DRENSE-88250 format. One record per residue (C-alpha): x, y, z; residue in one letter. Coordinates in steps of 0.2 Angstrom, whole numbers, padded with zeros to 4 digits, always signed. Layout:
BEGIN
XYZA;...
END
This chain:
BEGIN
-0110+0057-0126M;-0092+0057-0131N;-0088+0066-0115E;-0094+0052-0105W;-0085+0039-0116A;-0069+0049-0113D;-0072+0051-0095W;-0075+0032-0093L;-0061+0027-0105S;-0049+0013-0100V;-0035+0025-0098W;-0045+0037-0086T;-0052+0022-0076T;-0035+0013-0074T;-0027+0030-0069R;-0041+0034-0056A;-0040+0016-0049A;-0021+0017-0048G;-0021+0034-0039I;-0035+0029-0027T;-0026+0012-0023C;-0010+0021-0020Y;-0018+0034-0008L;-0028+0020+0001L;-0012+0010+0004L;-0003+0025+0010F;-0017+0028+0023V;-0017+0010+0028S;+0002+0010+0030T;+0002+0026+0040A;-0012+0020+0051A;-0003+0004+0053G;+0012+0013+0059I;+0002+0024+0071L;-0007+0008+0078T;+0010+0000+0082S;+0014+0015+0093L;+0001+0011+0106K;+0000+0029+0111R;-0018+0031+0109F;-0033+0027+0121G;-0043+0012+0117P;-0057+0021+0107R;-0044+0031+0096L;-0033+0016+0093R;-0049+0006+0088A;-0053+0019+0075A;-0035+0020+0068V;-0035+0001+0067L;-0052+0001+0058I;-0045+0014+0046T;-0029+0003+0043H;-0039-0012+0039Q;-0052-0004+0029S;-0040+0006+0018C;-0029-0010+0016G;-0044-0020+0009W;-0051-0006-0002F;-0033-0002-0008G;-0032-0020-0013F;-0049-0020-0022L;-0044-0004-0032F;-0027-0012-0036A;-0037-0027-0043A;-0048-0015-0053L;-0032-0005-0059H;-0025-0021-0066G;-0041-0029-0073S;-0045-0013-0083V;-0028-0014-0091L;-0034-0030-0100L;-0045-0019-0111F;-0032-0006-0115D;-0030-0005-0134Q;-0014+0006-0133Y;-0003-0005-0122V;-0010-0022-0124V;-0008-0033-0108Y;-0012-0051-0107T;-0018-0059-0090P;-0001-0068-0089T;+0009-0051-0090E;-0001-0043-0077L;-0001-0058-0065L;+0017-0064-0067I;+0029-0051-0061P;+0042-0045-0074F;+0034-0053-0089T;+0025-0038-0097A;+0032-0033-0114R;+0029-0015-0110S;+0040-0009-0095H;+0042-0026-0087P;+0051-0020-0071V;+0039-0006-0067L;+0024-0017-0071T;+0032-0031-0061G;+0034-0019-0046L;+0016-0015-0047G;+0011-0034-0047T;+0023-0038-0033L;+0015-0024-0023S;-0002-0031-0026F;+0004-0048-0020Y;+0012-0041-0005I;-0005-0032-0001T;-0014-0049-0003L;-0001-0058+0009A;-0004-0044+0022L;-0023-0046+0021L;-0022-0065+0021A;-0010-0065+0036S;-0020-0053+0046S;-0035-0065+0044D;-0025-0079+0050M;-0015-0070+0064M;-0021-0082+0077K;-0015-0098+0067R;+0001-0090+0062L;+0006-0083+0079G;+0011-0065+0082K;+0029-0066+0078K;+0026-0074+0061T;+0012-0061+0057W;+0023-0047+0062R;+0037-0053+0051A;+0025-0054+0036I;+0018-0037+0041H;+0036-0029+0038F;+0033-0033+0020L;+0021-0018+0020A;+0037-0006+0019F;+0044-0014+0003P;+0026-0016-0004G;+0022+0002-0002F;+0039+0007-0009A;+0036-0004-0024M;+0019+0004-0027G;+0027+0021-0025L;+0040+0017-0038V;+0027+0009-0050H;+0016+0025-0049G;+0030+0037-0050L;+0039+0030-0065L;+0025+0022-0074L;+0010+0033-0070G;+0005+0045-0084T;+0001+0059-0072D;+0018+0057-0062A;+0026+0072-0071Q;+0011+0083-0066E;+0016+0095-0052T;+0002+0090-0041W;+0006+0071-0042M;+0024+0074-0039M;+0019+0084-0023W;+0007+0070-0018M;+0021+0056-0020Y;+0033+0067-0011L;+0021+0071+0004A;+0016+0052+0006T;+0033+0045+0004A;+0039+0058+0017G;+0025+0055+0029A;+0029+0036+0029I;+0048+0039+0031V;+0044+0051+0045A;+0032+0040+0054L;+0044+0025+0052T;+0058+0035+0060A;+0047+0041+0074Y;+0041+0023+0077R;+0059+0017+0078I;+0065+0031+0089A;+0051+0030+0101T;+0048+0015+0111P;+0030+0009+0113S;+0022+0007+0130R;+0026-0011+0130T;+0044-0008+0126D;+0045+0006+0140A;+0037-0006+0152S;+0049-0020+0148K;+0064-0008+0150A;+0057-0002+0167R;+0055-0020+0173A;+0073-0024+0167N;+0080-0009+0176A;+0071-0014+0192A;+0077-0031+0192A;
END
């Protein structure tokens, strides 16, 4: 019975929820970049968009679980205020605050996507650029505060996911979308 108690401990649960959250937000961010390329057919683009949206929501829910479980931690005692207000935690205030900000950025991205028609595409897009600092804050939070971060497998996971986002972003910047290419052809013709 002690094995189950150890497996379901606060520490294990918050670690698992944090790692799951990070990986889901990585997939959501990567899928969002891929969706913005507009290089896929309608069926594949729809599948990538659903992946982007689903992973974003599930990542947010796992982030909420990650923070909520910390309220029961007896080793590092957090209050709701310390977890909800960035940079107020007694233990690692900056790193905890980065995690909280990443959580709020994810919430803003999800809420703005649900209100895209009311906000307008330009405002929605400007808000959506927050995904990059939000992902970076989550990465730094996990890398410097996560108890598994010094493990070789975790270091490689952080390196691979960060590298993938940097590579996809560079590719997106360097490669005009179909819309950009159409505009350029129209301008050249005029």
